[in-house]
C-alpha positions in Angstrom: 0.0 0.0 0.0 1.4 3.4 -1.1 1.7 6.3 1.3 -0.3 9.5 0.9 2.9 11.4 0.1 3.6 9.1 -2.8 0.1 9.5 -4.2 0.4 13.3 -4.1 3.7 13.1 -6.0 2.2 11.0 -8.8 -0.8 13.3 -9.2 1.4 16.4 -9.4 3.5 14.7 -12.2 0.4 13.9 -14.3 -0.8 17.5 -14.1 2.5 18.8 -15.3 2.5 16.5 -18.3 -1.0 17.7 -19.2 0.0 21.4 -18.9 3.0 20.7 -21.1 0.9 19.1 -23.8 -1.7 21.9 -23.8 1.1 24.5 -24.2 2.6 22.5 -27.1 -0.8 22.4 -28.8 -1.3 26.2 -28.4 2.1 26.9 -29.9 1.3 24.7 -32.9 -2.1 26.3 -33.2 -0.5 29.8 -33.3 2.0 28.8 -35.9 -0.7 27.4 -38.2 -2.9 30.4 -38.0 -2.8 33.1 -40.7 -0.6 36.0 -39.8 -3.5 38.5 -39.3 -5.4 36.0 -37.1 -2.2 35.2 -35.1 -1.7 38.9 -34.3 -5.4 39.2 -33.2 -5.0 36.3 -30.8 -1.8 37.7 -29.2 -3.6 41.1 -28.7 -6.6 39.3 -27.1 -9.1 39.9 -29.9 -11.9 37.5 -30.9 -11.3 35.6 -34.2 -13.8 35.5 -37.0 -12.3 32.8 -39.3 -14.3 34.1 -42.3 -12.2 37.2 -42.2 -9.0 35.3 -42.8 -7.5 33.3 -45.6 -4.2 31.7 -46.2 -1.2 33.7 -47.5 -1.5 32.2 -50.9 -5.1 33.1 -51.2 -4.4 36.6 -50.2 -1.8 36.8 -52.8 -4.3 35.6 -55.4 -6.7 38.3 -54.3 -4.0 40.9 -54.7 -3.2 39.6 -58.1 -6.9 39.6 -59.0 -7.2 43.2 -57.9 -4.2 44.0 -60.0 -5.6 42.2 -63.0 -8.9 44.1 -62.6 -7.0 47.3 -63.1 -5.2 46.1 -66.3 -6.7 44.7 -69.5 -5.1 43.7 -72.8 -6.9 45.4 -75.6 -4.9 43.8 -78.4 -2.4 40.9 -78.6 -0.9 39.9 -81.9 2.2 38.3 -83.4 2.7 40.1 -86.7 5.9 38.4 -87.7 8.2 39.8 -90.4 7.3 43.3 -91.7 8.6 44.4 -95.0 9.1 47.8 -96.8 6.9 48.3 -99.9 7.9 47.4 -103.5 5.5 46.1 -106.2 6.2 43.2 -108.6 3.9 41.7 -111.2 3.0 38.0 -110.6 1.9 35.7 -113.4 0.5 32.3 -112.7 -0.2 29.8 -115.5 -2.6 26.8 -115.0 -3.0 23.5 -116.8 -6.0 23.2 -119.2 -9.4 22.2 -117.8 -11.6 19.6 -119.5 -15.3 20.2 -118.9 -18.0 18.0 -120.4 -21.5 16.9 -119.9 -22.2 14.9 -123.0 -22.8 11.4 -124.4 -20.2 9.2 -126.1 -21.2 6.6 -128.7 -19.0 3.6 -129.4 -19.4 0.3 -131.3 -18.0 -3.2 -130.6 -17.9 -6.0 -133.1 -19.3 -9.3 -131.7 -19.3 -11.5 -134.8 -18.9 -11.2 -138.5 -21.5 -13.7 -139.4 -23.7 -16.2 -137.6 -26.3 -18.7 -138.8 -29.1 -20.1 -136.7 -31.7 -22.7 -137.8 -34.4 -25.0 -136.4 -36.3 -28.0 -137.5 -38.7 -30.3 -135.8 -35.8 -32.4 -134.6 -32.9 -30.0 -134.4 -32.3 -26.6 -132.8 -29.1 -24.9 -133.9 -28.9 -21.6 -131.8 -25.9 -19.4 -131.3 -24.6 -17.9 -128.1 -22.4 -14.8 -127.9 -20.9 -13.5 -124.7 -19.7 -9.9 -124.0 -18.4 -8.0 -120.9 -19.2 -4.6 -119.6 -16.7 -3.0 -117.3 -18.1 0.6 -117.2 -21.8 0.2 -116.4 -21.9 3.2 -114.1 -21.7 5.6 -117.1 -23.8 3.5 -119.4 -26.9 5.2 -120.8 -28.0 3.0 -123.7 -26.9 -0.3 -125.3 -28.2 -1.6 -128.6 -27.6 -4.6 -130.8 -27.1 -4.0 -134.5 -26.9 -6.6 -137.4 -27.7 -7.1 -141.0 -30.1 -9.8 -142.1 -28.7 -11.7 -145.1 -31.3 -14.5 -145.3 -34.4 -15.2 -143.2 -37.1 -17.8 -142.9 -39.5 -17.9 -140.0 -39.1 -15.8 -136.9 -35.9 -14.8 -134.9 -35.8 -14.9 -131.1 -33.1 -13.0 -129.2 -32.5 -13.5 -125.5 -30.3 -11.5 -123.1 -29.2 -13.4 -120.0 -32.2 -15.7 -120.4 -34.8 -13.0 -121.0 -36.4 -12.6 -124.5 -35.8 -9.1 -125.8 -37.0 -9.7 -129.4 -39.2 -12.2 -131.2 -40.7 -12.0 -134.7 -39.8 -11.3 -138.3 -37.0 -8.7 -138.5 -37.9 -5.6 -140.5 -35.6 -2.7 -141.2 -37.2 -0.6 -138.5 -36.5 -3.3 -135.8 -32.7 -2.8 -135.9 -30.9 -1.8 -133.8 -32.5 -3.8 -131.0 -32.4 -2.0 -127.6 -30.9 -4.1 -124.8 -32.6 -3.4 -121.4 -30.1 -1.9 -119.1 -31.7 -3.5 -116.1 -30.9 -7.0 -117.4 -27.3 -6.3 -118.0 -24.4 -7.7 -115.9 -20.7 -7.6 -115.9 -20.6 -10.7 -118.1 -23.6 -11.1 -120.5 -24.9 -13.7 -122.9 -26.9 -13.1 -126.1 -28.7 -16.1 -127.6 -29.9 -16.1 -131.2 -32.6 -18.7 -131.9 -34.7 -19.6 -135.0 -38.4 -20.1 -134.2 -40.1 -23.5 -134.4 -41.4 -24.4 -137.8 -44.8 -25.3 -136.1 -47.3 -27.2 -138.3 -44.9 -27.0 -141.2 -42.8 -29.6 -139.4 -41.0 -30.6 -142.6 -39.7 -27.0 -143.1 -36.7 -25.2 -141.6 -36.6 -21.8 -139.9 -33.3 -20.1 -140.5 -31.6 -16.7 -140.1 -28.2 -15.6 -141.5 -26.9 -12.5 -139.8 -23.8 -10.4 -140.6 -21.9 -7.6 -138.8 -23.3 -8.2 -135.3 -22.3 -5.2 -133.2 -23.0 -3.5 -129.9 -23.7 0.2 -130.0 -23.0 1.7 -126.6 -23.9 5.2 -125.5 -22.1 6.4 -122.3 -22.5 9.6 -120.4 -19.4 11.7 -119.9 -19.7 14.1 -117.0 -17.1 16.3 -115.6 -18.8 19.6 -115.1 -16.5 21.1 -112.6 -12.7 21.4 -112.1 -10.6 23.5 -109.8 -7.1 24.9 -109.9 -5.2 25.7 -106.7 -2.6 28.5 -106.1 -0.9 30.1 -103.1 -0.9 33.8 -102.1 1.4 34.8 -99.2 -0.6 37.8 -98.2 -4.0 38.4 -99.7 -4.0 42.1 -98.8 -0.9 42.6 -101.0 -2.8 41.7 -104.2 -3.8 44.5 -106.6 -5.1 44.8 -110.2 -5.8 41.0 -110.7 -6.9 39.8 -114.2 -7.8 36.2 -115.2 -7.5 35.2 -118.9 -8.5 31.9 -120.6 -9.5 30.6 -124.0 -12.5 28.2 -124.7 -12.1 25.4 -127.2 -15.4 23.7 -128.0 -14.9 20.0 -128.7 -18.4 19.7 -130.2 -20.7 22.4 -131.6 -24.2 22.3 -130.2 -27.2 24.3 -131.4 -27.5 25.7 -127.9 -24.1 26.0 -126.2 -23.8 25.7 -122.4 -23.3 28.3 -119.7 -20.0 28.6 -117.9 -19.3 29.9 -114.4 -15.9 30.8 -112.9 -15.4 31.2 -109.2 -12.5 32.4 -107.0 -12.8 30.9 -103.5 -16.5 30.2 -104.1 -17.2 33.7 -105.2 -18.5 34.2 -108.7 -16.2 36.2 -111.0 -17.7 35.1 -114.4 -21.1 33.9 -115.7 -22.0 33.7 -119.4 -22.9 31.6 -122.4 -20.0 29.8 -124.0 -18.7 31.3 -127.2 -16.6 28.9 -129.2 -13.3 29.7 -130.7 -13.6 33.4 -129.9 -11.0 35.8 -128.5 -9.6 35.0 -125.1 -11.8 35.9 -122.1 -10.5 38.5 -119.7 -11.9 39.0 -116.3 -11.1 41.7 -113.7 -10.9 39.9 -110.3 -11.8 41.8 -107.2 -8.8 42.1 -104.9 -10.8 41.2 -101.7 -11.7 37.8 -103.2 -8.2 36.6 -102.5 -7.3 34.7 -99.3 -4.1 34.1 -97.4 -2.4 30.8 -98.3 -4.5 28.5 -100.5 -6.8 29.9 -103.2 -9.0 28.0 -105.6 -10.2 28.8 -109.1 -13.2 26.8 -110.1 -14.5 26.3 -113.7 -18.0 24.9 -114.1 -20.4 24.3 -117.1 -24.0 23.1 -117.2 -23.7 21.1 -120.5 -21.4 20.7 -123.5 -17.9 19.5 -124.1 -15.1 22.1 -123.8 -11.4 22.5 -123.1 -10.4 25.7 -121.2 -6.9 26.5 -122.3 -4.2 29.2 -121.8 -5.5 29.9 -118.2 -3.4 32.8 -116.8 -3.8 34.9 -113.7 -1.8 38.1 -113.4 -1.7 40.6 -110.5 0.5 43.2 -108.9 1.9 42.1 -105.5 3.1 44.6 -103.0 6.0 42.9 -101.3 5.7 45.2 -98.3 3.7 43.9 -95.4 2.0 46.6 -93.3 0.0 44.9 -90.6 -3.2 46.6 -89.5 -5.2 45.7 -86.4 -8.3 47.0 -84.7 -9.1 47.2 -81.0 -12.0 48.6 -79.0 -12.2 51.0 -76.0 -15.5 51.0 -74.3 -17.3 54.0 -72.8 -16.2 53.3 -69.2 -12.6 52.9 -70.2 -12.7 56.1 -72.3 -14.2 57.9 -69.3 -11.3 56.8 -67.2 -8.9 58.1 -69.9 -10.6 61.5 -70.0 -10.4 61.7 -66.2 -6.7 60.8 -66.2 -7.5 57.7 -64.3 -6.1 55.3 -66.9 -3.4 55.1 -69.6 -3.0 53.0 -72.7 0.4 51.6 -73.5 1.8 50.1 -76.7 4.4 47.3 -76.2 6.4 45.6 -78.9 8.9 42.8 -78.7 11.3 42.0 -81.6 13.4 39.1 -82.6 16.4 39.2 -80.3 18.8 40.5 -83.0 20.2 44.0 -82.7 19.5 45.1 -86.3 18.0 48.4 -86.9 14.3 48.7 -86.8 12.6 51.6 -88.5 8.9 52.1 -89.0 6.0 54.6 -88.8 3.4 53.4 -86.4 0.0 55.0 -86.9 -2.6 54.9 -84.2 -5.8 56.3 -85.6 -4.7 59.7 -87.0 -1.4 60.0 -85.1 2.1 58.8 -86.0 4.8 57.3 -83.8 8.3 57.0 -85.3 10.3 53.9 -84.5 14.1 53.9 -85.0 16.1 51.7 -82.6 18.2 48.6 -82.3 16.8 47.3 -79.0 14.6 44.2 -78.9 11.7 45.9 -77.0 9.7 49.1 -77.6 7.1 50.8 -75.3 5.1 53.9 -75.9 2.3 55.7 -74.1 -0.5 56.1 -76.6 -3.2 57.4 -74.2 -3.6 60.7 -76.1 -4.2 58.9 -79.4 -7.2 56.8 -78.3 -10.7 57.3 -79.4 -13.9 55.9 -77.9 -15.1 52.8 -79.7 -13.1 51.3 -82.5 -9.4 52.1 -82.9 -6.7 50.9 -85.3 -3.0 50.5 -85.4 -0.9 50.1 -88.6 2.8 49.6 -89.0 4.6 50.9 -92.1 8.0 49.3 -92.1 11.1 51.1 -93.5 13.4 48.1 -92.8 12.7 44.4 -92.7 12.4 43.2 -89.1 10.5 40.6 -87.1 7.8 41.7 -84.5 7.5 38.8 -82.1 4.7 40.3 -80.1 2.5 43.4 -80.3 0.4 44.3 -77.3 -1.9 47.2 -76.3 -2.6 47.4 -72.6 -5.3 49.5 -70.8 -4.3 50.1 -67.1 -6.0 52.1 -64.4 -3.8 54.4 -62.4 
């Protein structure tokens, strides 16, 4: 049994440990508190945790406030700018074959065949032929000359009778139903049965057996592609071509010409006339790939000697637009904001000379540094504004930025 003195000593040690742990917890608590809250605790103030945030969040709020006071009105990467200098460009294109017509062709199947039939004998004749272009097939007919005939003639196509009777001059050529045609086909020529005249013979002698094929030829549209580095540099463009008519029709077709899906010519085809010349609107051109499209509604033509000529201004003077709203413009009038032009160039130290126009005002650039900055607040208008760069030397603008900032 422990003494009372020993029990008191044990209790005192337990309390000391508890006080030590509480103190350690309070120190850790103060360390983890946000700085503003920790100062309030040390001064004996009450803590409202909604009033505090972590340091990183406060920093974000400060950044947000800073960003609210600054806005980018324009951000572009113009690239290389060039001084002006015009050259004539001439582009020649391959001929264009346009057609919407029918082609007729013949194929010899046999020089001569003889078919006959008696009561006891049937001498028919089979002829096979192939068709490898049925998609464009419009009409197929069988032609032959009758040298000698007795009785009726029966003609079958792939097992289906397509003609039966005495052959008159108006029956030839015999039309072959397109729906019964296959890739490989069989024609059978049969003499009719002699019937009650069982001792007689039905016989047909045919010469020059031919297929007459009519195929549709359709290629009503073709395009030609060409490249333009900068569409805004094109001026005084003219398209020339010559129309060669392969067949003369009583009523010739109508031709349309498009540049990038915009019509630049529409008219009836005139065969073997003088070359056609078309003035092409400059604003129909596009940067990079451009497409000339020739189209007809009927006929058979070759468009030859296709040539496009235009003046090309080698200078590149970039122009951009940006907007200042009424609230921003009010801040500018009250001297509460400023607008700054910033430019970064390729990191070379070559000379950079240009006139920079902001609305009706001009800034002169002449330096070797790789950065340029200019206050353009006094040049700004309410609503739409523009900036344009007229280079006097070739140099590379990596970044162009216009910044609105409250002060």
